[in-house]
Structure formats: C-alpha cells, structure tokens
C-alpha positions as CSV (number, residue, x, y, z in Angstrom):
1,M,9.3,1.2,5.1
2,Y,6.9,-0.2,7.7
3,R,6.6,3.2,9.3
4,I,5.9,4.8,5.9
5,S,3.1,2.4,5.3
6,L,1.6,3.1,8.7
7,Y,1.8,6.8,8.0
8,L,0.0,6.2,4.8
9,S,-2.6,4.2,6.6
10,D,-3.3,7.1,8.9
11,L,-3.6,9.4,5.9
12,C,-5.9,7.0,4.2
13,W,-8.3,6.9,7.1
14,D,-8.8,10.7,6.7
15,D,-9.1,10.2,3.0
16,T,-11.7,7.5,3.2
17,C,-13.7,9.5,5.7
18,K,-13.9,12.3,3.1
19,I,-15.2,10.0,0.4
20,L,-17.4,7.8,2.6
21,D,-20.8,8.1,0.9
22,K,-23.4,5.5,0.1
23,R,-23.0,6.0,-3.6
24,I,-19.2,5.4,-3.5
25,F,-18.8,3.3,-0.5
26,S,-17.1,0.6,-2.5
27,L,-14.4,3.1,-3.6
28,A,-13.6,4.0,0.0
29,D,-13.7,0.4,1.1
30,Q,-11.3,-0.8,-1.6
31,L,-8.9,2.1,-1.0
32,Y,-8.8,1.5,2.8
33,R,-8.4,-2.2,2.3
34,S,-5.6,-2.0,-0.2
35,V,-3.6,0.6,1.9
36,G,-4.1,-1.5,5.1
37,S,-2.9,-4.6,3.4
38,I,0.5,-3.0,2.6
39,S,1.6,-2.7,6.2
40,A,0.0,-5.9,7.3
41,N,1.9,-7.9,4.7
42,I,5.2,-6.1,5.3
43,V,5.0,-7.0,9.0
44,E,4.0,-10.6,8.2
45,G,7.0,-10.8,5.9
46,Y,9.3,-9.5,8.6
47,S,8.1,-12.3,10.9
48,R,9.0,-15.1,8.5
49,L,12.2,-17.1,8.9
50,S,12.9,-18.1,5.3
51,N,13.8,-15.5,2.7
52,K,11.5,-17.2,0.2
53,E,8.5,-16.7,2.6
54,K,9.5,-13.1,3.3
55,A,9.7,-12.4,-0.5
56,R,6.2,-13.9,-0.9
57,F,4.6,-11.6,1.6
58,Y,6.5,-8.6,0.2
59,E,5.1,-9.4,-3.2
60,I,1.6,-9.4,-1.8
61,A,2.3,-6.0,-0.2
62,L,3.6,-4.8,-3.6
63,G,0.4,-5.9,-5.3
64,S,-1.6,-4.0,-2.6
65,A,0.5,-0.9,-3.1
66,R,-0.2,-1.0,-6.9
67,K,-3.9,-1.4,-6.2
68,A,-3.8,1.5,-3.8
69,K,-2.2,3.7,-6.5
70,D,-5.1,2.8,-8.8
71,W,-7.7,3.5,-6.1
72,Y,-6.2,6.9,-5.3
73,F,-6.1,7.8,-9.0
74,K,-9.8,6.9,-9.2
75,S,-10.7,9.0,-6.2
76,R,-8.8,12.1,-7.4
77,H,-12.0,14.0,-8.3
78,I,-13.2,13.7,-4.8
79,L,-9.9,14.1,-2.8
80,G,-8.3,16.7,-5.0
81,E,-5.2,16.5,-7.1
82,D,-2.8,17.7,-4.4
83,V,-3.8,14.8,-2.1
84,Q,-3.7,12.3,-4.9
85,V,-0.2,13.3,-6.0
86,H,1.1,13.2,-2.5
87,R,-0.3,9.8,-1.8
88,I,0.9,8.4,-5.1
89,E,4.4,9.7,-4.3
90,I,4.4,7.9,-1.0
91,L,3.1,4.7,-2.7
92,T,5.7,5.0,-5.4
93,S,8.5,5.1,-2.8
94,I,7.0,2.1,-1.0
95,I,6.8,0.2,-4.3
96,M,10.5,1.0,-5.1
97,L,11.6,-0.2,-1.6
98,L,9.5,-3.4,-1.9
99,N,11.0,-4.2,-5.3
100,T,14.5,-3.9,-3.9
101,M,13.6,-6.0,-0.9
102,I,12.0,-8.7,-3.0
103,V,15.0,-9.0,-5.3
104,D,17.3,-9.1,-2.2
105,R,15.2,-11.9,-0.5
106,R,15.0,-13.9,-3.7
107,R,18.8,-13.6,-4.3
108,V,19.6,-14.8,-0.7
109,A,17.0,-17.6,-0.9
110,R,18.8,-19.3,-3.8
C-alpha cells in the first residue's frame, strides 16, 4: 500500500503542476498536501511498535485519503474526468486497505 501511495504522490505532482495558477493556488496546495500526507502517515505507522499507535497513524492517513478524494473531485474541471476517475480509483483502493489495516491493528491491540 505504501508503494501505491508513493505512486499516487508522483501522479499528484504532475496534476498539481497542471493546476498551479495564482487564482487556484490553494486548490493545488491542498491537493498536494493531502496526497503527500497519506504516504507520510503510513510510513510513520509502520515504524511504531504498538498496534494502537500504528492504528492511530493509519487513521490519519485515512483522513488524508478522504480529503484527497474531495480535492480531486473539486479539480475535475481542470484535470479532466479521466484523470479524476483514475486518481479516485487509486484513492478508493488505498482507503479500503487502510480500513482493513486499522481494524486489524485495533483488534490485535485489545
């Protein structure tokens, strides 16, 4: 899953370069930050020893993935529908994996 999020980060860099404009700079900024936060929190969760701490960082990554879906939806008019659908499919798979990992870590932590 970490590799998928890194792949998405690379794609996001190209996407934000396309929408980087003074009028919509905040859109590009929010999109890039939310996508970058996914892989950063996944790797931070991997490095934790307790399952409770791992689950906490995975939950933060999950929130970032949900935000990224929203920002991709909002940028669909600039990036195009094909790009938006592809990125949201990737984010949906990341969200599904994170949900499974969070439940597993919480179950083991009890």
